[in-house]
C-alpha positions in Angstrom: 25.4 17.2 82.4 26.2 18.8 85.8 28.0 22.1 85.5 30.0 22.9 88.7 29.1 26.1 90.6 31.6 28.9 89.9 32.4 30.7 93.2 32.0 34.4 93.3 35.0 36.7 94.1 38.7 35.9 93.8 39.8 32.3 93.5 42.9 30.6 94.8 45.1 28.8 92.2 44.0 25.4 93.8 40.3 26.3 93.5 40.8 27.4 89.9 42.6 24.1 89.0 39.9 22.1 90.7 37.2 24.0 88.7 39.0 23.3 85.4 39.3 19.6 86.2 35.5 19.5 87.0 34.7 21.3 83.8 36.9 18.9 81.8 34.9 15.9 83.3 31.4 17.4 83.1 31.3 19.8 80.1 31.9 18.3 76.7 32.0 21.7 74.9 34.7 23.0 77.3 36.6 19.8 76.9 36.4 20.1 73.1 37.7 23.7 73.3 40.6 22.7 75.5 41.6 19.8 73.3 41.3 22.0 70.1 43.6 24.7 71.8 46.1 22.0 72.8 46.1 20.6 69.2 46.7 24.1 67.7 49.5 24.7 70.2 51.2 21.4 69.2 50.8 22.3 65.5 52.4 25.8 66.1 55.3 24.1 68.0 55.9 21.7 65.1 55.7 24.5 62.5 58.3 26.4 64.6 60.5 23.3 64.9 60.5 22.6 61.2 60.9 26.2 60.1 64.1 26.7 62.1 65.8 23.5 60.9 67.9 25.3 58.2 69.1 27.8 60.8 69.9 25.1 63.3 71.8 23.2 60.6 73.9 26.2 59.7 74.6 27.0 63.4 75.7 23.4 64.1 77.9 23.4 61.0 79.7 26.4 62.4 80.3 24.6 65.7 77.4 26.2 67.6 75.7 23.0 68.9 72.1 23.9 69.6 68.8 22.3 68.9 66.8 25.5 68.7 67.4 29.2 68.1 65.9 29.7 71.6 68.8 27.8 73.1 70.9 30.9 72.3 68.4 33.3 73.8 68.6 31.3 77.1 72.3 30.8 77.4 74.7 33.1 79.2 77.7 31.8 77.2 79.0 34.0 74.3 78.4 32.7 70.8 80.3 35.0 68.4 80.4 32.4 65.6 76.6 32.2 65.5 76.0 35.9 65.1 76.8 36.3 61.3 74.7 33.2 60.6 71.7 34.5 62.6 71.9 37.8 60.9 72.1 36.2 57.5 68.9 34.3 58.2 67.3 37.3 59.8 68.0 39.4 56.7 66.8 36.6 54.4 63.5 36.5 56.3 60.5 34.5 55.2 60.2 32.6 58.5 57.1 32.7 60.8 56.8 35.8 63.0 57.6 34.0 66.3 60.8 32.6 64.7 61.9 36.0 63.3 61.5 37.5 66.8 63.5 34.6 68.3 66.3 35.2 65.8 66.3 38.9 66.7 66.4 38.1 70.4 69.3 35.8 69.9 71.1 38.7 68.2 70.3 40.9 71.2 73.9 40.8 72.6 76.5 43.6 72.8 78.8 42.1 70.1 76.0 42.6 67.6 76.9 46.3 67.5 79.3 45.3 64.7 76.2 44.7 62.6 74.5 47.9 63.6 73.8 49.3 60.1 72.4 45.9 58.9 70.2 45.5 62.0 69.0 49.1 61.5 68.0 48.3 57.9 66.1 45.2 59.1 64.1 47.3 61.6 63.4 50.2 59.2 62.3 47.8 56.4 60.7 45.2 58.6 58.2 43.0 56.7 56.3 41.7 59.8 55.8 42.2 63.5 58.3 39.4 64.5 61.1 41.0 62.4 60.2 44.5 63.6 60.3 43.5 67.3 63.3 41.2 66.9 65.4 43.9 65.2 64.4 46.5 67.8 65.3 44.2 70.7 68.7 43.4 69.0 69.4 47.1 68.4 68.4 48.1 72.0 70.7 45.5 73.5 73.7 46.2 71.3 73.6 50.0 71.4 76.6 52.0 72.8 77.0 55.7 73.3 78.2 55.9 69.6 74.7 54.9 68.5 72.8 57.5 70.7 71.9 59.7 67.8 70.4 56.7 65.9 68.4 55.7 69.0 66.9 59.1 69.4 66.1 59.3 65.7 64.4 55.9 65.8 61.7 57.5 68.1 60.5 59.6 65.2 59.9 56.6 62.9 56.1 56.5 63.5 55.6 53.7 60.9 57.5 51.4 63.3 54.8 51.8 65.9 55.3 50.4 69.4 58.5 48.7 68.7 60.1 52.1 69.2 59.5 51.7 72.9 62.4 49.3 73.1 64.8 52.2 72.6 63.8 54.2 75.7 65.9 52.0 78.0 69.2 52.2 75.9 68.7 56.0 75.5 68.7 56.2 79.3 71.5 53.7 79.7 74.0 55.2 77.3 72.8 58.8 76.9 74.1 60.4 80.1 72.4 63.7 80.9 71.2 64.1 77.4 69.5 60.8 77.3 67.9 61.3 80.7 66.5 64.7 79.6 65.0 63.1 76.5 63.4 60.3 78.5 62.1 62.9 81.1 60.5 64.9 78.2 58.7 61.7 77.1 56.9 61.0 80.3 53.6 62.4 79.0 53.9 61.0 75.5 51.0 58.6 74.6 53.4 56.0 73.2 56.5 56.3 75.3 55.1 57.8 78.6 54.5 54.6 80.6 57.9 53.1 79.8 59.7 56.4 80.4 58.0 56.9 83.7 58.6 53.4 84.9 62.3 53.5 84.0 62.9 56.9 85.6 61.1 55.7 88.8 63.3 52.6 88.9 66.4 54.7 88.6 65.5 57.0 91.5 65.0 54.0 93.7 68.6 52.8 93.1 
């Protein structure tokens, strides 16, 4: 077996792809690892496809013609009839983490504010990382000024970990001077500091 020489220093994309091709041809162990990773990826995709079939079936029955929950995440068209169905499945839970997060991201639209209390409950009682992040993303996208006190209160829910970072942006967006002052005060915080600093810097450039 001849192992290709790995050049020192930075590599171009073309050189990296060439090296990978050479390794696939010359290194059986590398080829085995690549094939195993590809097989696992296909299995996860199939698990995801099968797990979301009940959700897709309910969405299609309501007139929302999609093949995947992710179709809703990607579209710019409104889908009001889908929101109660998505929320029902989100509250029911029991889906794989990536699918729970996808449902939450599909709920991350302004009209979801009508379900604020239910989404808030989902986040506060999240049973897994996908549900926690999905609920946080949905709450952050739906929030209006009327939810500012909740957003600020969420920052103190330490048991919800880094998912609280999603609330910095809406606090700044809907909070006016109060929101800006809170975000300014978080610039040195070990959890919120990086996000707060980045968002404030971006605002100053506008």
